[in-house]
N, C-alpha and C positions, 0 to 999 in steps of 0.2 A: 489309459496310459497311451494308446493309438492315436491319441489328438495331440500328444506331446512327445514328438518323435526324439526330441534331444535327452528323454529319459531311457532310451535304448542305448546299444552298443553297438550300433550300425558303424561301420566304418573300423571298427577297434579288433584287433587281433588279441588272441591269447592263447596261452597255453594252459593246460589244467594237469594238476598232481594231486592226487589224493593219496593220504598215508593212514593205514590202519595197522593194527596189531595183529588181526585176525586174518583169516584166508578170506573170507567172506565180504569183510570191511572196505578193502580197497578198492574191488570193482564195484561194490554197491555204491559207494560214495561216488566214484567216477561216473556212475551212469546218471546219479543224480544231478552232479556237475554239467554232464554234457546238456543232460535236458533243460536245466534252468539257463545256462549259455546260450543254448538255442533260441529258445522263447524268448531271449533278451536281445538276439539279433547279432551274437559275438562270432566272429569267425576264427573258429579253433583251430589250432594248426594241428595236423597229424604228428603223431609222437605222443600225444597225452597219453599220462600213464598213472599206474598207481604202484605206490611203495610199500609192499607188506613183508617187515622185518621179519625174518624167521630167524634170525639172532641179532645179537647188537651191531648194529650199522651204523650208529651215530656216536662219537666219541664224548666225554665227559662235557665239553664245551659246545656240543649241538653240531658238530662238523660232521658231515658225511663219510664215512670212511669205505664204503663199498664203491669200488672205481668203476664196475659194471653199471651200477643204477645212477652214482655222477656222471659217467658218460652219456647215460641216455637223458640225464637233466639238462645236461650241457648243449647235446643237440636239439631238445625241443627248444630252447633258449635260441639258438641258432637259426632254427625253422622260424620262430615268432619273431624274430628281427627280419628274415628274409620275406614273408609275407608281408611284415608291416612297412617294409620299402618298396614291396611291388604295391601293395595300395596307394600310399603316399603318391606313387608316380602317375598313377592313372587319371 
């Protein structure tokens, strides 16, 4: 892959969200996502997070109902856009 730089994610920005039902699954998954994203040279936005539902946080239609986590996810999206704009202006 080192001879084919177009396969990497250099110059790309992403935010990572891991969702798991157990307390250990989310952080473990997020760690793996971060590692793999770095290997692929993705610029990872701060605020990447894991969602560990300790109660039902999605409604029957799959919408997130937990306002705190929804705010964190929205904040992550704002950060991804901000970083992408900064990167594009370079």
